[in-house]
matplotlib code that plots the C-alpha trace (Angstrom):
import matplotlib.pyplot as plt

x = [-27.7, -24.9, -25.7, -22.8, -23.7, -26.7, -24.9, -24.9, -21.8, -19.7, -17.3, -15.3, -13.8, -10.9, -9.6, -7.4, -8.9, -6.7, -7.0, -10.6, -11.7, -14.6, -12.7, -14.0, -16.5, -18.8, -21.0, -23.5, -22.3, -24.3, -23.3, -25.2, -23.2, -20.8, -21.6, -21.5, -23.8, -22.8, -24.1, -22.2, -19.4, -17.3, -14.4, -13.3, -9.9, -8.1, -6.1, -7.6, -5.8, -6.1, -8.5, -8.4, -12.1, -11.7, -12.3, -15.4, -16.6, -17.1, -14.1, -12.7, -9.6, -8.1, -4.8, -3.9, -1.4, -0.1, 3.1, 1.7, 0.6, -1.3, -4.2, -8.4, -11.1, -14.2, -17.3, -19.5, -23.4, -25.1, -24.9, -21.9, -18.8, -18.6, -15.3, -14.6, -12.8, -9.5, -7.2, -4.2, -0.7, 1.5, 5.2, 5.7, 5.4, 3.2, 1.7, 0.8, -0.8, -2.1, -3.5, -4.2, -1.6, -1.9, -3.9, -2.6, -3.1, 0.5, 1.0, 4.6, 5.2, 6.6, 8.0, 9.9, 11.3, 8.9, 6.2, 4.1, 2.2, -0.6, -2.7, -6.2, -9.0, -12.0, -14.4, -12.5, -11.1, -7.2, -5.0, -3.6, 0.0, 1.2, 3.3, 6.9, 7.8, 10.1, 12.7, 14.2, 17.6, 19.1, 18.8, 19.6, 20.7, 17.9, 19.1, 15.1, 13.3, 16.1, 17.8, 16.7, 14.5, 10.7, 8.9, 5.4, 3.5, 2.9, 1.0, 1.3, 2.2, -1.4, -0.5, -0.1, 2.7, 5.4, 4.4, 6.3, 7.6, 8.1, 10.8, 11.2, 13.8, 15.9, 14.7, 13.8, 11.5, 12.2, 9.9, 8.8, 8.1, 6.3, 6.1, 4.2, 4.1, 7.0, 8.3, 11.8, 13.4, 13.3, 15.4, 15.9, 15.7, 17.5, 15.5, 18.0, 18.9, 16.8, 13.4, 12.4, 9.9, 6.1, 3.4, 3.1, 0.7, 0.7, -0.8, -2.8, -0.8, 1.0, 4.0, 4.7, 4.6, 4.9, 6.4, 5.5, 8.8, 7.4, 10.8, 10.9, 7.8, 8.2, 7.1, 9.5, 8.3, 9.3, 9.5, 7.5, 8.9, 6.8, 8.9, 12.2, 10.6, 12.4, 11.5, 13.7, 13.3, 12.8, 13.2, 11.4, 8.8, 7.6, 4.4, 3.3, 4.3, 6.4, 9.0, 6.9, 6.6, 6.7, 5.8, 4.7, 5.0, 2.8, 0.5, -1.4, -1.2, -3.9, -3.8, -6.5, -8.1, -8.1, -4.2, -4.1, -3.9, -2.4, -3.1, -0.8, -2.3, 0.4, 0.4, 1.2, -0.5, -3.5, -3.4, -4.0, -1.9, -2.3, -0.6, -1.0, 1.0, 2.9, 5.3, 2.9, 4.1, 7.0, 6.6, 4.2, 3.7, 1.7, -1.1, -1.7, -3.6, -6.1, -6.9, -8.1, -10.6, -8.8, -5.4, -3.5, -4.6, -3.4, -4.8, -6.6, -8.6, -10.7, -14.1, -16.7, -15.0, -15.1, -11.1, -12.0, -9.7, -9.2, -8.6, -6.9, -6.9, -9.5, -11.5, -13.2, -13.6, -14.3, -14.9, -14.5, -16.2, -13.2, -13.9, -13.3, -11.1, -8.3, -8.2, -8.9, -11.2, -13.9, -14.9, -18.1, -19.2, -18.0, -18.5, -16.7, -15.0, -12.8, -8.7, -9.8, -6.8, -8.4, -11.2, -11.9, -14.6, -16.3]
y = [-0.5, 2.2, 3.9, 4.7, 6.5, 5.1, 1.5, -0.5, -1.2, -4.2, -6.5, -8.6, -11.6, -13.6, -17.2, -20.4, -22.6, -24.9, -25.2, -25.5, -21.2, -20.4, -17.9, -14.6, -14.6, -11.7, -9.8, -6.8, -4.9, -3.4, 0.0, 0.1, -2.1, -4.0, -7.5, -9.2, -10.7, -13.2, -13.4, -15.8, -17.1, -17.8, -19.7, -19.5, -18.4, -20.3, -18.9, -15.5, -14.2, -10.7, -8.7, -4.9, -3.2, -0.2, 3.5, 2.8, 0.7, -1.2, -4.2, -6.1, -7.4, -10.4, -12.0, -15.6, -16.3, -19.6, -20.9, -19.9, -16.8, -14.6, -11.3, -11.5, -9.0, -9.8, -7.1, -6.4, -7.0, -7.1, -8.8, -11.0, -10.6, -12.7, -12.7, -10.6, -13.1, -15.4, -14.6, -13.2, -14.1, -11.7, -13.3, -13.7, -16.4, -16.3, -12.3, -11.9, -8.0, -6.1, -2.3, 0.1, 2.6, 4.6, 2.8, 0.0, -3.1, -3.4, -7.5, -8.0, -11.5, -13.7, -16.7, -14.8, -11.4, -9.5, -6.3, -6.8, -4.5, -5.2, -2.5, -1.8, -0.8, 1.6, -0.8, -2.6, -5.2, -6.7, -5.9, -10.1, -9.3, -7.2, -4.7, -4.5, -6.8, -5.1, -7.6, -7.1, -8.3, -8.6, -11.3, -11.3, -12.9, -15.1, -18.7, -19.7, -16.7, -14.2, -16.8, -14.2, -10.9, -12.1, -8.7, -8.3, -5.3, -2.7, 0.3, 3.5, 6.8, 9.2, 12.0, 8.6, 10.1, 6.7, 3.0, 1.8, -2.4, -4.0, -6.9, -9.2, -11.3, -8.0, -6.2, -2.4, -1.2, -0.1, 3.4, 3.1, 5.2, 3.8, 5.3, 3.8, 1.0, 0.0, 0.3, 1.3, 2.2, 5.5, 4.9, 1.3, 2.6, -0.1, -1.4, -3.6, -6.0, -9.5, -7.2, -9.1, -5.7, -7.4, -4.3, -0.6, 1.7, 5.6, 8.4, 9.9, 12.9, 11.8, 12.6, 9.5, 5.1, 2.6, -1.2, -4.1, -6.6, -10.2, -11.2, -9.8, -8.8, -5.4, -2.1, 0.9, 4.1, 6.1, 9.7, 9.5, 12.6, 12.5, 15.1, 14.0, 9.7, 9.3, 7.0, 7.2, 5.2, 6.5, 3.7, 1.1, -0.7, -4.4, -5.2, -7.5, -6.4, -9.6, -12.1, -14.4, -18.0, -19.3, -18.0, -14.5, -13.5, -10.2, -9.2, -7.4, -3.1, -0.4, 2.7, 5.2, 7.3, 9.8, 9.4, 8.6, 4.6, 1.7, -1.3, -4.9, -8.6, -10.7, -14.4, -17.6, -15.2, -13.9, -11.0, -7.0, -4.8, -1.1, 1.5, 4.9, 8.0, 10.2, 13.1, 13.5, 10.4, 9.2, 7.3, 5.2, 3.8, 0.2, 0.7, -3.0, -6.8, -8.1, -11.2, -11.5, -13.8, -16.5, -19.0, -17.3, -13.2, -12.7, -9.6, -5.9, -4.2, -0.8, 0.6, 2.5, 3.0, -1.4, -4.0, -6.3, -9.7, -12.7, -15.5, -18.4, -20.9, -20.9, -19.7, -17.0, -13.3, -11.4, -7.7, -5.7, -2.3, 0.6, 3.1, 6.6, 7.6, 4.8, 2.9, 0.1, -2.8, -4.7, -8.4, -8.1, -10.4, -13.9, -14.9, -18.6, -18.3, -21.4, -20.5, -16.5, -14.3, -10.3, -8.4, -5.7, -3.6, -0.7]
z = [5.2, 4.2, 0.1, -1.1, -4.7, -4.9, -4.5, -1.0, 0.5, -0.3, 1.2, -0.8, 0.6, -1.1, 0.0, -0.7, -3.4, -2.9, 0.5, 0.7, 0.5, -1.8, -3.3, -4.2, -1.0, -2.1, 1.5, 2.2, 5.2, 8.0, 8.7, 12.5, 13.7, 11.0, 10.3, 7.1, 5.5, 2.7, -0.9, -2.9, -4.0, -7.3, -7.2, -11.6, -10.2, -8.3, -4.3, -5.4, -1.9, -2.9, -3.6, -5.5, -6.0, -8.9, -7.9, -9.6, -8.0, -10.9, -10.6, -8.8, -9.6, -7.4, -8.2, -8.4, -5.5, -7.8, -9.9, -12.7, -11.2, -13.2, -12.2, -13.1, -13.6, -12.4, -13.3, -9.5, -11.1, -7.6, -5.2, -7.4, -9.4, -12.8, -14.8, -17.7, -19.3, -18.7, -15.7, -17.1, -16.7, -15.0, -15.5, -12.0, -10.2, -6.6, -6.6, -3.0, -3.6, -6.1, -6.4, -9.5, -10.7, -13.4, -15.8, -14.3, -12.4, -10.6, -8.7, -6.9, -7.3, -3.6, -5.2, -8.3, -6.5, -9.0, -9.9, -12.8, -14.5, -16.3, -18.2, -17.7, -20.5, -20.2, -20.0, -16.8, -19.0, -18.5, -21.7, -22.9, -20.8, -19.2, -20.2, -18.3, -15.2, -12.7, -11.2, -8.1, -7.5, -4.2, -0.4, 3.3, 6.2, 6.6, 4.9, 4.6, 3.8, 2.2, -0.3, -2.8, -3.8, -2.5, -3.3, -1.1, -1.7, -4.0, -3.9, -5.0, -2.7, -1.8, -4.5, -7.3, -8.7, -7.7, -7.4, -3.8, -3.4, -0.5, -0.4, 1.8, 0.4, 0.3, 3.4, 1.0, -0.2, -3.9, -5.3, -8.9, -12.2, -14.2, -18.1, -21.3, -18.9, -17.5, -13.8, -13.6, -10.1, -8.6, -5.6, -3.7, 0.5, 3.3, 6.5, 9.1, 7.1, 8.6, 9.0, 6.1, 5.7, 3.9, 3.8, 4.1, 5.3, 4.7, 7.3, 6.0, 5.6, 3.1, 4.8, 6.9, 6.0, 7.4, 7.6, 8.6, 9.2, 9.5, 10.5, 13.2, 14.4, 14.1, 12.7, 11.0, 11.1, 8.4, 6.7, 3.8, 0.7, -1.8, -3.7, -4.0, -3.9, -1.3, 2.3, 5.7, 7.8, 11.8, 14.2, 14.4, 16.7, 18.8, 17.8, 20.9, 24.6, 25.3, 23.2, 21.5, 22.8, 19.5, 16.0, 15.5, 11.4, 12.1, 8.0, 8.0, 8.8, 8.5, 9.5, 11.4, 8.8, 10.7, 11.5, 15.7, 15.9, 13.9, 14.5, 12.7, 12.9, 14.1, 13.3, 15.2, 18.4, 16.6, 17.4, 17.0, 18.5, 19.0, 18.9, 19.0, 16.6, 18.6, 17.7, 14.7, 12.9, 14.2, 16.7, 17.1, 20.8, 21.3, 23.6, 23.9, 21.9, 21.6, 20.7, 16.3, 17.2, 15.3, 13.5, 11.9, 10.8, 7.5, 6.3, 7.7, 6.6, 7.7, 7.2, 8.9, 12.0, 12.3, 11.9, 10.0, 10.3, 7.5, 9.5, 7.1, 9.2, 11.3, 8.3, 9.5, 8.8, 12.6, 12.5, 16.0, 16.4, 17.3, 20.5, 19.0, 22.4, 22.3, 19.5, 21.0, 18.7, 21.0, 18.6, 17.3, 15.3, 13.0, 9.9, 8.4, 5.2, 4.3, 4.0, 3.9, 3.1, 2.6, 2.3, 1.0, 1.2, -2.1]

ax = plt.figure().add_subplot(projection="3d")
ax.plot(x, y, z, "-o")
ax.set_aspect("equal")
plt.show()
């Protein structure tokens, strides 16, 4: 078992309780083969669909992806997690993603098209209300999904200076600064109309970012300038080697910590796409796809040479050993977690 500063490595799995999920699940990770062993779960928060771990590994944060969107903090205690207090409403509906940024938890609120900043106290607990809510504006050409803004993802840039939010409804990425607990838009970058950007991942070089698009199964390669807080789209690449036969909605994206590969999950097709990073990060070459090992892979995670897919509709988390030379994942195992939605490690 891997030891991280005296702690055995753990995996934390989010799920949709409204679809029969167990809530937040804790699992042990076997460093030899990447296998997960389920340890326990808690259902004290509704639909904890996305999770984030504090830098010291002592506190786990979860969105509550409900109409009355909220965020919760759990104290990590051995093989269990315990709520530190009641969930805090974020002032937005349907939060789908969260991250830690400059002493705050940021949530991307899909339903209301906003990003909330909730202060984090010194002991890891949350303040009772957000200090600021940034409301996105705009729309896109897709009548069903883009009638208004839908913030889907928010995270710090590699320098920790900027918060970057991805909005599926407005086909744009916003670069924001945080001052006195409030977010302000520094720059908004337009992507191709109708692309429906969902998630973003930075290259370890800190100069590139890759945006996975949900409404067209593609990934957009971008240059990132941390000094200017600017994102410049370079190219858009299909995530599948063929036209999709039916539903094909890309979801999770992971960049290889070594900077050689990118992996993207696509729901409906239920595959993981493997890309090799070319031209110093400016281009992606699709090498092929492998089955996700389940139905509707909602999120991907990478840890210690293994790739993990949370397959929401089949209710399982699969893991894959990654060939370091080719980037190709080879399925190594699975565990049952109903309505699984994400996996994080710490």
